[in-house]
matplotlib code that plots the C-alpha trace (Angstrom):
import matplotlib.pyplot as plt

x = [0.0, 2.9, 4.4, 1.2, 0.9, 4.5, 4.1, 0.9, 2.5, 5.5, 3.2, 1.2, 4.5, 5.8, 2.5, 3.3, 6.7, 5.2, 2.5, 5.0, 6.8, 3.5, 1.6, 3.9, 1.7, -1.6, 0.0, 0.5, -2.2, -4.3, -1.5, -1.4, 2.4, 2.7, 1.7, 0.3, -0.5, -1.9, -2.9, -4.8, -4.9, -8.2, -6.6, -3.8, -6.3, -8.1, -4.8, -4.0, -7.4, -6.8, -6.6, -3.0, -1.6, -1.0, 1.3, 3.7, 6.0, 7.2, 3.6, 2.6, 5.6, 4.6, 1.1, 2.3, 4.4, 1.4, -0.7, 1.9, 1.8, -0.6, 0.1, 1.9, 2.2, 4.3, 4.8, 6.5, 7.3, 9.5, 8.6, 11.9, 10.0, 8.0, 11.2, 13.0, 10.0, 10.0, 13.8, 13.4, 10.6, 12.8, 15.7, 13.4, 12.2, 15.7, 16.5, 13.9, 14.9, 18.0, 19.6, 20.1, 21.7, 22.7, 23.5, 24.8, 25.3, 25.5, 23.8, 21.0, 20.7, 18.8, 18.4, 16.7, 15.6, 13.8, 12.2, 13.1, 10.5, 10.0, 13.5, 16.4, 14.7, 11.5, 10.8, 7.7, 8.5, 10.5, 11.1, 12.7, 13.8, 15.1, 16.3, 17.9, 16.5, 16.2, 20.0, 20.2, 17.0, 16.7, 16.1, 12.4, 11.5, 8.6, 5.1, 2.5, -1.2, -0.1, 2.1, 5.8, 7.0, 10.3, 10.9, 13.0, 12.0, 10.3, 9.4, 7.9, 6.6, 5.7, 4.4, 3.4, 5.3, 7.7, 10.2, 13.3, 14.3, 11.0, 11.3, 14.8, 13.7, 10.8, 12.9, 15.5, 12.9, 11.7, 15.3, 15.1, 18.6, 19.8, 17.1, 19.6, 21.0, 17.7, 18.4, 20.0, 23.0, 23.0]
y = [0.0, 2.4, 1.7, 2.6, 5.8, 6.8, 6.2, 8.2, 11.1, 11.1, 11.0, 14.0, 15.9, 15.1, 16.1, 19.8, 19.0, 16.7, 19.3, 22.0, 19.9, 19.3, 22.6, 25.5, 25.8, 25.8, 28.3, 30.9, 30.1, 33.1, 35.5, 38.7, 38.7, 35.6, 34.4, 30.9, 28.4, 24.9, 22.6, 19.5, 16.0, 16.8, 19.7, 17.4, 14.9, 17.6, 18.7, 15.2, 14.8, 17.8, 17.0, 16.1, 14.4, 10.9, 10.2, 12.8, 10.9, 14.1, 15.3, 11.9, 11.8, 15.2, 14.1, 10.9, 13.1, 15.4, 12.4, 11.2, 14.5, 14.4, 17.8, 21.0, 23.7, 26.9, 29.9, 33.1, 36.0, 39.0, 39.2, 38.5, 37.0, 34.6, 33.8, 32.8, 30.6, 28.9, 28.4, 26.8, 24.5, 23.4, 22.7, 20.6, 18.6, 18.2, 15.4, 13.1, 14.1, 13.7, 16.8, 16.5, 19.8, 23.2, 26.4, 29.5, 32.6, 36.3, 35.8, 33.6, 30.0, 27.2, 23.7, 20.6, 17.9, 14.6, 11.7, 8.4, 6.7, 3.3, 3.3, 5.6, 7.5, 8.2, 10.3, 10.7, 14.3, 17.1, 20.1, 23.2, 26.0, 29.3, 32.0, 35.4, 36.0, 39.7, 39.9, 38.9, 40.3, 43.6, 46.6, 46.8, 43.3, 41.6, 42.6, 40.6, 41.6, 45.1, 45.7, 45.7, 43.1, 41.9, 38.2, 36.9, 33.3, 30.6, 27.1, 24.5, 21.0, 18.5, 15.1, 11.9, 9.4, 11.8, 10.7, 12.8, 12.3, 13.8, 16.7, 17.3, 17.3, 19.6, 22.1, 22.0, 22.8, 25.7, 26.9, 26.7, 26.9, 23.7, 21.5, 19.3, 18.3, 16.6, 13.7, 11.0, 9.5, 5.7]
z = [0.0, 0.8, -2.6, -4.4, -2.4, -3.1, -6.8, -6.8, -5.0, -7.4, -10.4, -9.1, -8.5, -12.0, -13.7, -14.0, -15.5, -18.2, -18.8, -19.4, -22.0, -23.8, -23.9, -25.2, -28.2, -26.2, -23.7, -26.4, -29.0, -27.9, -27.1, -29.2, -28.9, -31.1, -34.5, -33.9, -36.6, -36.0, -38.8, -37.8, -39.5, -41.3, -43.2, -44.3, -45.5, -47.4, -49.0, -49.9, -51.7, -53.9, -57.6, -58.4, -61.4, -60.2, -63.2, -61.9, -59.5, -57.8, -57.1, -55.9, -53.5, -52.2, -51.5, -49.8, -47.5, -46.8, -45.9, -43.4, -41.4, -38.5, -36.9, -37.8, -35.2, -35.1, -33.0, -34.1, -31.7, -31.2, -27.4, -25.5, -22.5, -24.7, -26.7, -23.5, -22.4, -25.8, -25.6, -22.1, -23.5, -26.4, -24.0, -21.8, -24.9, -26.4, -24.0, -25.6, -29.1, -31.3, -32.6, -36.3, -37.1, -35.6, -37.5, -35.9, -38.0, -37.1, -33.7, -35.1, -34.2, -35.9, -34.5, -36.0, -33.6, -34.4, -32.6, -34.3, -36.4, -37.9, -39.5, -40.0, -42.8, -40.9, -37.8, -35.6, -34.9, -36.5, -34.2, -35.7, -33.4, -34.6, -32.2, -32.7, -36.2, -35.4, -35.4, -39.1, -40.5, -42.4, -40.1, -41.2, -40.2, -42.2, -43.1, -41.3, -41.9, -43.1, -40.1, -39.8, -37.3, -36.1, -35.4, -32.6, -32.3, -34.3, -33.2, -35.6, -34.7, -37.3, -36.2, -38.1, -40.1, -41.7, -44.4, -44.0, -47.6, -48.9, -46.5, -47.8, -51.4, -50.6, -48.7, -51.5, -54.1, -51.9, -51.5, -47.7, -46.3, -44.5, -45.9, -47.7, -44.3, -43.3, -45.7, -43.6, -45.3, -45.5]

ax = plt.figure().add_subplot(projection="3d")
ax.plot(x, y, z, "-o")
ax.set_aspect("equal")
plt.show()
C-alpha cells in the first residue's frame, strides 16, 4: 500500500513538468504577442485529396508526404520573455529528441531535432527551433497583416510518419537553407 501511495505522490508531483513539455503551443495560442499556426490532420487529409496528377512521381511523393503528417504547429514571436520561455521549453524537450543539425550565423541559431520513427529515414516528430532572427533580419522586419513586425524566435513542430528524404527534397525545391542536411546518409 505504501508503494502505491509513493508512486501516486511522485506521479502527481511530476505532472506539472510533463504538462510544461506538452503545452507551449496551447500556452501561447491566444496570445497577441505571437503568430500561432496549427494545422490538424483533417486539413492534411483535405490537401492530400486535392486534384493532383498521379502520373507525376514528384507530385505523388509530395502528396504521400502530406498524408503522413498528423500535426503542424508553429509559434513566431518577437517578445523576449516569450522567446525565453520557448527556448526553455525546447531545451526541456531536447532530452527526448535527437539533434540533427545546428547552425549559428550572425547571432541567429537554428536547431533541428527529431524523434526516431520506424526506421532511420522516418521520424515521428521534427522540431525546428530558430532563435535570434532579429539579429540577421533587415532593419524593417517583415510585413504581417499590413504591419511591420520583427521576429526573434520561431518554433515548428511536425508530427506523423515523416520521411526525411521527402522533406529534404521539398525544402531543396523551396530553397530553404539547411534542408539538404535533413536527408540521412545511409
